[in-house]
C-alpha positions in Angstrom: 37.4 41.7 26.3 37.7 43.5 29.6 34.4 44.6 31.3 34.3 48.3 31.9 32.1 48.1 35.0 31.4 45.7 37.8 28.4 43.4 37.6 25.5 44.4 39.8 24.4 42.0 42.4 21.8 39.4 41.4 23.0 39.6 37.8 23.0 35.8 37.4 25.5 34.4 34.9 27.5 37.6 34.6 31.2 38.2 34.9 32.5 37.4 38.4 35.4 39.4 39.7 38.3 37.9 41.5 41.5 35.9 40.8 41.4 32.7 39.0 43.8 31.0 41.5 45.8 29.5 38.6 42.8 27.5 37.4 42.4 29.2 34.1 43.7 27.9 30.8 47.2 28.9 29.7 47.8 31.4 27.0 48.4 28.7 24.4 45.2 27.0 25.4 43.2 30.2 24.9 44.8 30.9 21.5 44.1 27.4 20.2 40.7 27.1 21.8 39.7 30.4 20.3 40.9 29.2 16.9 38.5 26.3 17.5 35.8 28.8 18.2 36.6 30.7 15.0 35.9 27.4 13.3 32.6 27.2 15.0 29.9 29.9 14.6 29.3 30.4 10.9 26.0 32.1 10.2 24.3 31.6 6.9 21.3 33.9 6.3 21.0 34.5 10.0 17.8 36.1 11.3 18.8 39.7 12.0 16.5 42.3 13.6 16.7 45.7 15.3 13.9 45.8 17.9 12.8 49.2 19.2 10.3 49.2 22.1 8.6 51.3 24.6 7.4 49.7 27.9 5.5 47.7 28.8 6.7 45.0 26.4 7.5 41.3 26.7 8.5 38.8 24.1 8.3 35.0 24.5 11.0 33.3 22.3 9.9 29.9 21.0 12.0 29.8 17.8 14.0 26.7 18.9 17.1 28.3 17.4 20.4 26.8 18.6 21.9 30.1 19.6 20.8 33.7 19.7 22.7 36.9 20.5 20.9 40.0 21.8 23.0 43.2 22.0 21.6 46.1 24.0 22.0 49.5 22.4 19.9 51.5 24.9 17.6 50.9 27.7 17.5 47.6 29.6 15.9 44.2 29.3 15.3 41.2 31.6 15.8 37.8 30.2 14.3 34.7 31.9 14.5 31.1 30.9 11.6 28.9 31.8 12.1 28.0 35.5 15.2 30.2 35.8 15.9 33.5 37.5 15.8 36.8 35.6 19.0 38.3 34.2 19.4 42.0 33.6 21.1 43.4 30.5 21.9 47.1 30.1 23.4 49.3 27.4 26.3 47.6 25.6 25.7 44.2 27.2 25.2 41.1 25.1 22.9 38.2 25.9 23.6 34.7 24.6 20.7 32.4 24.6 21.3 28.7 24.0 18.4 26.9 22.3 16.2 25.2 21.8 14.4 25.9 25.1 12.1 28.9 25.3 12.8 32.1 27.2 11.3 35.6 27.7 12.8 39.0 27.0 10.9 41.8 28.7 11.2 45.4 30.1 10.5 43.9 33.5 10.3 40.3 34.8 6.8 41.0 35.9 5.5 42.0 32.5 3.5 39.1 31.0 4.3 38.0 27.4 2.5 39.9 24.7 4.3 38.6 21.6 5.5 35.1 20.7 8.5 34.6 18.3 8.2 31.3 16.4 10.7 29.5 14.2 11.8 31.5 11.2 11.2 34.8 13.0 7.5 34.6 12.7 5.8 36.7 15.4 2.3 36.5 16.7 0.1 37.5 19.6 -0.5 34.9 22.3 -3.6 34.0 20.3 -1.6 33.4 17.1 -2.5 36.6 15.3 0.3 37.7 13.0 2.3 40.8 14.0 5.3 41.1 11.7 3.7 43.6 9.3 1.9 45.7 11.9 5.1 46.2 13.9 7.5 46.7 11.0 9.4 50.0 11.3 11.8 49.9 8.3 14.7 47.9 7.1 15.2 45.0 9.6 13.6 47.1 12.3 10.6 46.1 14.3 8.8 47.2 17.4 6.1 49.3 18.9 7.8 52.8 18.7 10.2 54.2 16.2 12.2 55.9 19.0 11.4 53.5 21.8 13.3 53.6 25.1 14.8 50.2 24.5 16.8 49.3 21.4 18.1 45.7 20.9 20.0 44.1 18.0 19.0 40.4 17.6 21.0 37.9 15.7 19.8 34.3 15.5 21.5 31.2 14.1 18.8 29.2 12.3 20.5 25.8 12.0 22.3 23.7 14.6 25.1 23.0 12.1 26.1 26.6 12.2 27.3 26.2 15.7 30.2 24.0 16.7 28.7 21.0 18.4 30.6 21.3 21.6 29.6 24.9 22.3 26.0 24.5 23.4 26.9 21.9 26.0 29.6 24.3 27.4 27.2 27.2 28.0 24.4 28.0 30.5 20.9 28.4 29.0 21.4 32.2 29.2 24.4 34.4 29.9 24.9 38.1 29.9 28.4 39.5 29.1 29.0 43.1 30.1 30.1 45.6 27.6 30.0 44.1 24.1 32.6 46.5 22.9 32.9 48.2 19.5 31.1 45.4 17.7 27.7 46.4 19.1 27.6 49.9 17.5 29.1 48.5 14.3 26.4 45.9 14.1 23.8 48.6 14.8 25.1 50.7 11.9 25.0 47.7 9.5 21.7 46.2 10.5 19.6 49.0 9.2 21.3 49.2 5.8 20.0 47.6 2.6 23.0 47.2 0.3 24.3 44.4 -1.9 26.0 41.7 0.0 24.5 43.0 3.3 23.4 39.5 4.4 26.9 38.2 4.3 28.3 41.3 6.2 25.7 40.8 8.9 26.4 37.1 9.2 30.1 37.7 9.7 29.5 40.5 12.2 27.2 38.2 14.2 29.9 35.5 14.2 32.5 38.0 15.5 30.2 39.3 18.2 29.4 35.8 19.4 33.1 34.7 19.3 34.2 37.8 21.2 31.6 37.2 24.0 32.4 33.5 24.3 36.1 34.2 24.4 35.6 36.5 27.3 33.2 34.1 29.0 35.6 31.2 28.9 38.6 33.3 30.0 36.9 35.3 32.8 38.3 35.1 36.3 37.1 32.1 38.2 35.8 30.4 35.0 35.6 26.7 34.7 35.9 26.2 30.9 35.0 22.9 29.4 37.6 20.2 29.1 38.0 20.6 25.3 38.9 24.2 25.9 41.5 23.4 28.5 42.8 20.5 26.6 44.4 22.7 23.9 47.0 23.9 26.4 48.0 20.4 27.6 51.5 19.5 26.4 50.3 16.1 25.2 46.7 16.4 24.2 47.1 19.9 22.7 49.5 18.9 19.9 47.3 15.8 19.2 44.2 18.0 18.8 46.1 20.4 16.5 47.2 17.5 14.3 43.6 16.2 14.0 42.3 19.6 13.1 45.0 20.4 10.7 44.5 17.1 8.7 41.3 15.2 9.6 41.5 13.2 6.4 44.7 11.6 7.4 44.3 7.9 8.4 45.0 8.6 12.1 45.3 5.9 14.7 45.8 6.4 18.5 49.2 4.8 18.1 50.3 7.2 15.4 49.1 10.2 17.3 50.9 8.9 20.5 54.1 8.4 18.5 54.0 12.0 17.2 53.5 13.5 20.7 56.0 11.1 22.3 53.9 9.1 24.8 52.5 5.6 24.9 49.2 4.8 23.2 47.6 4.0 26.5 48.8 7.3 28.1 47.4 9.4 25.2 44.1 7.6 25.1 43.7 8.0 28.9 44.7 11.6 29.0 42.7 12.6 25.9 39.5 11.0 27.2 39.9 12.7 30.6 40.5 16.2 29.2 38.4 16.2 26.1 35.6 14.0 27.3 35.8 11.3 24.6 38.4 9.0 23.1 40.6 10.3 20.3 39.0 8.4 17.5 35.5 9.3 18.6 36.6 13.0 18.6 38.1 12.5 15.1 34.8 11.0 13.8 32.8 13.9 15.1 35.3 16.4 13.5 35.1 14.6 10.2 31.3 14.5 10.2 31.1 18.1 11.2 33.3 19.1 8.3 31.3 16.9 6.0 28.1 18.6 7.1 29.7 22.0 6.3 30.7 20.9 2.9 27.3 19.4 2.2 25.6 22.7 3.2 28.1 25.1 1.7 29.3 23.4 -1.6 27.8 21.4 -4.4 30.6 18.7 -4.2 29.5 15.1 -4.5 29.2 12.9 -1.5 32.1 10.8 -2.9 34.3 13.9 -3.2 33.4 15.1 0.3 34.1 11.6 1.7 37.6 11.7 0.4 38.1 15.3 1.7 37.2 14.4 5.3 38.9 11.0 5.6 36.4 8.4 4.4 37.3 6.0 1.6 34.0 5.9 -0.1 30.6 7.7 -0.2 29.1 4.6 1.3 31.4 4.7 4.3 30.6 8.4 4.9 26.9 7.9 4.5 26.9 5.0 7.0 28.7 7.0 9.6 26.8 10.2 8.9 23.4 8.5 9.2 24.4 6.7 12.4 25.5 10.0 14.0 22.9 12.4 12.6 19.9 10.3 11.8 19.8 11.2 8.1 21.8 10.5 5.0 24.2 13.1 3.6 21.8 13.8 0.8 18.9 14.2 3.1 20.9 16.6 5.2 21.8 18.7 2.1 18.2 18.8 1.0 16.9 19.9 4.4 19.7 22.5 4.8 18.8 24.0 1.4 15.1 24.0 2.2 15.8 25.6 5.5 17.9 28.4 4.1 15.2 29.0 1.4 12.5 29.7 4.0 
């Protein structure tokens, strides 16, 4: 994505113009890291809303969602994290808010909050009085005016498992990306429809919008992308990462990976840890458990079958690793995920 206009001064975490001085990732790094991103955001029943508002308005977001995208259709909004500086978003811009910390979206930074958005999209006054019905304006549309000066499209991931685990740590609490491109009007057209399969269509459009913004964010001039993003372009670590992702169930060892990429075991371990931020086998464990979580949430396969698919010999081995990493057993995770999606 190429921004169509320069970022105004004081715009906070917006695109910064200027050469990258050779510090950016290689083309190969970008391709493979983007593939990694495509494996990341996967909305399931995301909270989607078109907000239409006339000033003065101010919304305090306390939904504790792992990630939220706000696409500006018209008007402007100011987004402020607690203790942070306000960021301005204009027409076509996309705001990415990293949870779970609260933030405020308002017509002006000085406008005090009037509405609180709670988990699950529940909205109330500051005193806790419900507002969802009184401000409903139609299919997935909400606000204080049917033709308000500001129109925003809001897409919220409800569960942390829907976002690749490394993404939140690589992002600022709030960022604004200029010119969301063709996906913003497309999402706007779809969000007000009420047709069969519409929820799935909106989920995928939200995923595409978030991926497009993050791709631009990591590749912008002067960016300092996270180590795992840069590592994909490394001639040693990149191939090792691709092998792990292509076949996480394989009984990999550091020695086997090193032999495949043509370096010593110690050299691979040292280089992998420096670029990715963790040792190869720790990375593989995280990858296997993330895929297990996806299968638990998205399929009805048994824990035994899932264990074999992600590289664990038995259901007991998977359960032990899963509970150590996530604090709950695979079955508890599946139950909670189903309950969450049912709310």
